[in-house]
N, C-alpha and C positions, 0 to 999 in steps of 0.2 A: 683478434677481433678486429675485423677490418670499417675501416670508417669509409661508407661508400659514398662519393662525392661526382657531381657527372662529370668532373676532370680532377686527376688525381695530384692534388697537392705537392711541391719539392717541398724535402723534408725540414728545408731550414723554415720554410713559412708554416708546416705545419708545427715546427715546434715553438715559431712565433707564438702563432695562435693557441697552441698549449701554454705556454709560460702567461699572455692575458687571459684566459679565461681562469687557469689557477689561482692566478694574484688576485683577480677578481675575487675568485673564491675564498681565499685563504681573507681574503679585508674585511670581508663581509662574517666569514664565519667565526675569523678568532678576532676579529675587532669588536664585533657583537658578542662573542662570549667574554672577553673583557670590559665591557661595559658594562654587559648583565652580572657579574661577577663585584663592580664594585658595587651595584647595588644590594647584590645577595651578602657583600662583606661587611659593609655600612652596617647593614642590619644586624648580620652574626656576630659581629664584634661586641656591638651594641644588648645582644641576647645573651651572649656568655656573661657579659656583664651581671645580668639581672639572673641568670638561673646557676643552680650551684654542680661542682665537680659528681654528684650523686647522681643527675637528670641525666649528664651525657653518658654517666657511665650507662645508665639503665636501656636509653635508646642505643648505645653500641652494641646490648645484647640481643635486642630483636633487629638489630639489621645482621647481624650472623645467619638468621632464617631467613631473612628478606630479599638477601644478595643472594644464599644460595638458591630459595625459589624463582629468583626474580633472571638465572640463568636459563630458565629454560621457558622464558616466556615469548621465544619465536623469536627476537631484533635478526637471528641470522637469515630463518627465512625470506625476509624482508630484505638482507642483506645481497641474500642470491642476485635480486631481481636490480642491484647497479650494476653488477658485471655481464647480465645477461644479453645476450645482441638481439635478443627477441623477446620482448616483454609486451604479450599481449594482456588485454584490459580482460579475458577468463582468467589468464596467470594472476594477474592480483586480486581476484577477488577468491582465489584458493588460497595463497598468502593471507587474506583477513581472514580468511574460515580457519586454517590452521591459527594464526592469533588470538582467535575468539575461543576455539576451544580450548586450546593452550591456557588461558589468564583466566578463562573461568574456575577452570578445574583448579588451580594454583591458589588462586584466591579462597575457595571450599577449604583445599589439602590445609593450607594457613589457619584457616579459622580452628580445624578441627586439631592441631598440631600443637597450637598453640598453648596449650595447660602443660603438654610432655617440654614444651623449653623451658617454663617458667619454671619446673620441677629439675631441669638441667643446673639452669644457674641460681637458683634455689629461690628466686626473687618473683616471691607473686604477679608483681605490678607486669613484666612481663607478658603473660598469657594476655589481660586486658590490651594492655599497645598491640599487640601482634592482632588479636581481634578489628579492630578497628582498623590498623593498617592493610588488612585484607582487600576493605572498599579500591585500593591504589589500580589493583591486576583492571580494574574495569577499562582505564586510560592507557594501557599500553598498545592494542592493537590501533587506536586513534592516533598515537604517537609514531608505531614505528613504520607503517605502512606509507602514508604520508611523508615521514623523514627518508624514506627510501627514494622516493618517486623523485622530491625535489632533488635529493641528492646524486639521482641517474641525470639530470639535467643540467645538472652543476651548479642549481638554481641555490644558492645559501644567502640571497639575499631577503627572501620571504622567512625562509627558516629562521636568520639573526632577526626578523622585527617582531615577529610569536615568542621566540625567547626573550626576548627585549622583554615586553609586555608579562610574561609569565613570568618572569624573577621579579620585576619589580612587584607585581599581584601578590608572592610568597613574601618578599619583604614586608609589604607591609602586615601582612596574617602573622608575620614572623615575631613582628616589636607591638603588636596589637595584643597580641597573645600574651608573651611573656610580663608587657609592663602592665596586663591584668593578673597576673597570681597563675594563671594556664603553667607552669611549672615544665614539666617532661611534654605534656600535650602539646604544648608549643611548636614542640620539633618533630610533630605528626601533623599539625593542623597543616603548616606551612609548605612542606612538602605535596600535600592530597591538593593544596588552591596552585599548586606550580604545575604539577603532574596534568589534571582537567582545564587548566587555562591551554597549555601546550599542545595536549593533546585534540579541542576545539579547534582551537588557532593554525596546528600543523595540518588539521582535515579540509580546513575553509582554504587554507593557502594554496592546497595540492591542488583540491577539487578532486578529492578521495572521497566522496561520499559515494557510494556502493552496499548491495546486499553481500556478505559472504558467500562462499558456497564452499559446500563441504564433500564437491566430488572432487576426489586427488589423482584422479587417472591422469595420467601425462606429468604428472609433478615430480618424476622420481628425482630426478636433477635437485630441483628445488631440496628436497627431503635431506639429499646428500649432501651438499651443501649446508645446507643450516644447521643436520644435523652433525658437520663437524665443527661449525661456531658454536652449538652447541658443548659439544664434549669441550672445547678448545677454552669458552667461559666457566664448566665448571669447574675446571684444574687451575683455572685461573683465583677463583674463589677460594681453594684450598691453599693458594700461596697469598693470598691478599688477607684472607678473614680467621687463618686458623690461629693465629698471636690473639687476636681478642674472642674464638674460642678456648682457647686454652687460659690466655686472661683471665676470662669471665668465670671459670670455674675455679683459681686459684687467688684470686685479687678482689679487695673490697670493689664496690664500686667505685666508693671517691679515686682509690690509685686505678682503676681502668678510665675513670673519668678522664685525671689527669694524662694519663700516655694516650689514648684516642684522643686528645684536644692537641696534643703534640703533634701525633701524628698527621694531624688534617690540616695542620700550619706548615709542616714541611711537605706536603704532598699537592698543596695548594694549584702548584704549576704542573705537576706531573699528571693530576687526577682533573684537572678541570682545562688546560691551555690545551696540553700534547693530543686527548683524546679529538679537542674539536680540528686539531690540525690535521689528526690521522684519519680523517673523516673526509675531509679535502684529497688527499695524499691517495689513497683507497682508490676515491672515484677518476681521479688522475691519473694514477698506476695503469687502472684497469680501462682508457682506453689508449696507453702506450703496452701494450703487453707484447703486442706484438716487435718492441722493437728494444731489443735486450740492452743496447747500448744507454739510449738515452731513461729508460728505467733506471740504469744504474747509476749513472749521471747524474738523475733526478733523486735519487738515494743519497748519493753523497754528500750533495749539494744543502737536502732537510737536514741530515744530522747537523752539518757543518753550522747552519744557519739557525737553528734550533737550541742547541747546545751551546750556541754563543748567545743568546737572550738566558736561556738558565740556570747556567752552572756559575756567573756572576752572582745569580739570586739565593743560590745553592747554600755558597759559601759564606754571601753575607750573612744568610738566616744563622750562620753556627758560630760566626765571628761578634754576633751583635745579640745573642739568643736572650740576657737578661733586659738591657733595655726595650728589647721590641714586646716580652711579655709584658712586662712593667706600662708599656706605654699603652698594648692594646688591647690587654685584656686585666690588666689590674692586679693586686697582691695573691689575691687566694689563687692565683695560678700561675705564682711564681716557681713554685717545684714544677711546671713546665721544663723552666729555662738549663735544668741539667741535664735532660736528654736530648732536647731539640739540638742541640751540633751535631750528634751523633747519627739520629735522623737525618738530617739534612744532609748530611756527606753520603747517606746511603742514596739519595733519592735521584742522585747525577748516573747508577746502574738503572734505577727504573725506566729514568726516561730513556735511556740509548737502547734499551731491553722492550719497553715496547713499539719503539721505529721499524721495527723487523715487520712486524705481524703484516699494516697494509700492504708489502711489496708483494712477500709472499703469496697472503691471499691474494690480491688480484692477478697474480700468474694463475691463479687456480691450482695453488696446490696452498690448501687448507692443512696440510697433514702436516706442515712444517710449525706452522703456527703451535698443530695440536701437539704435536712432541715436546716444542719449548714450552709449549702448559701442563705437560704429564711431569715433566722435570723442575716444574716451579713447585707441582703440585706434591714432591716427594722432598726437596731440598728444603724450602721454609718450613714446614711443619716439624721437619729433624728439627733444624735452628732455633723455633720457636718452644721446642718441648725441651731441648738443651740451655735456652735463654731462659725460660721463666722461673729457674732457681733462682736466681738472681732479680728477681722482681721486675719492675720498668726498665732498668738499667737493662739487663742481663736480653728483654724482648727489643730493645733497640739496637743492639750490639750484634743481637742474630739479624734484624733485618739489613745491617751493612755486611756482614759475611755473606748471608745467604744470594742477596741481589748480587753481589760480586761474582759468586759463581755460576746464578745464573746468566748473566748479565754473556759469560765467556762462550757457556753451552748455548748458547740463542745462538749468538756470531756465529760458530763455528759451523751449526748447522741450516744458518741463511742466507753467508754470502756466497756460497758456490751456487747457488739455485737465482739470487739477484742475479751475479755476476759479479759482485764487487768484489777488488781486493782486499786484502789486510793494509794492504801503505795505503790504498783511498782514504779506508775507514781513520787509521791513523791520523791521514792528513786532513780531513774533518773535522778528528777532536780537538788537534793541538791547539788550535789559537786560543780556543773560549778557555780551556783547560787551562795547558801555561800561565795564561793573565787573571785568571780567577782567582790561581790558588796564589799568584803573587800580589794579589789583591786581599788577599785574604791576612798574607804576611803580616803588612802593610800595617790594617786594621788591628789586627791584636794588638802589632807594638804602636799603634796610636793609641787604643784605649787605656794600656797600660801605662802610658803617660799622662793623660788629663788628668784633670784636677776634679774633683768630685762637684758634679752638675744632676741636673734632673731629667730622670731617667728620658724623657720626650729631648730633654736638649742635647742629651748624650747622643742619642739616634742621631738627631739628624747631623751631629758633626760628623760619625763615624760613615753614617750612609752617605752623606756627601764627599769625603775626601774619598771611600771606596768606589763610588760613582767616578768619578774626577782619575781617578787612578788605574782603572782600569779601562777608561777609554782613551787615557796616554797609552796604556802598555800597547793596546790595540790599535794604535795610530803608528806607533814608533814598529813595530815587530809583525803585526797581520795588518798591514795595510789593505793589502788586496782583498783580505775578505770581509775589510768596514764598506771599501767599493763596492765589493759585489753583495754585500747587503743595502747596500744605498742604490742602487742600481736596479732590483729588486724592486724597492717600495717608489721606485721612480717609474715603473714599468718598462725598462731600460733591459 
């Protein structure tokens, strides 16, 4: 794609301008995500203390159906507008029409299929939950199209403001419902308030008020790109939800609740923050897709900086699992401490694996991400099918082994397209990985000699020493990486 300007900018000016725009986008998208998540986490941890593991087990069963059908909600069609060089008002109306047709059909389908899901999981309550959750599909068109239009303009500030308000409303709803004895219905009501608040807010922010068009002539390229993205999402569902699909059949609601809550804690960064950064990365990569060297360099820098932040968090979770659970969740969730270390050490593979897709998609190669998702749809279910014989511990080990294998496959298939070398990838990973592992050894060693303290005090001591150790190691052995991160923060 060529960006038309009256006078062609010099490469260094273009790079400087892009860096400034990306920095602003990252600030608003990830910064708002962080702020919104703080609000949601405060509410979530309070709600977890009020609800029971069985409530989360029932909710996880409904999510298998909800996530599966949401893969066909048409967000991929909206994403096609982000990289389309010419995005007309008629195309926007066509995409809106696609979204309306798909989501209203999906909502009706979920309502009708709810009893079948309840029979599969042997939980009658699942049918009632799914029927009410079918209302969520109405909000999707009003979220997807405006979000894509704002991302196309790299206007993440307005998105940030809307998501912050929506998160606050959702958090208030969650706490109010849990406090008044709504039980599992709390987990239905809070997302519903969040989704509809975001749909209204995004439409207002993007000024995306329009009638849908059901005349899809000339929209072949939108269908092609969106269809490929839909297939990618389907296989992502298979690899990410097959553990609950299998576990929900053979585990009790209590054990499934323990497992899914442990998975939620360890996936916080990979599922909440990395996708937000990937949204910015996709928009940025799309604008430099004609400069392959710049894109490859940007990809390596993205990997380096994201892993620099996430790796110590994952290792820290593994090293402090028990005091962390007792501090934030309470005694009734102590069973999660046994599997959190396994799941936490699987998350670096998940984080790295999902960083490849924005680059290959921006280059107009959605088939690469599709092939990687197909591989995940084969590797992960087989791993979970084997692991279920050992209960939730087996499922956790399956996450680690399956994600390690899938990440290797993804790198082999994606790196030639991106233009990145194995040496560049290894150099990007090494600083954060080596420092985080060394930090983990230090934290575990200190934990072994600490006197008996309360869980919050133990966590505070271990976390403080871990942060200090990681910072010192980076400064001693990866000083240039630290300076690079600091320079980016200072817009240099």
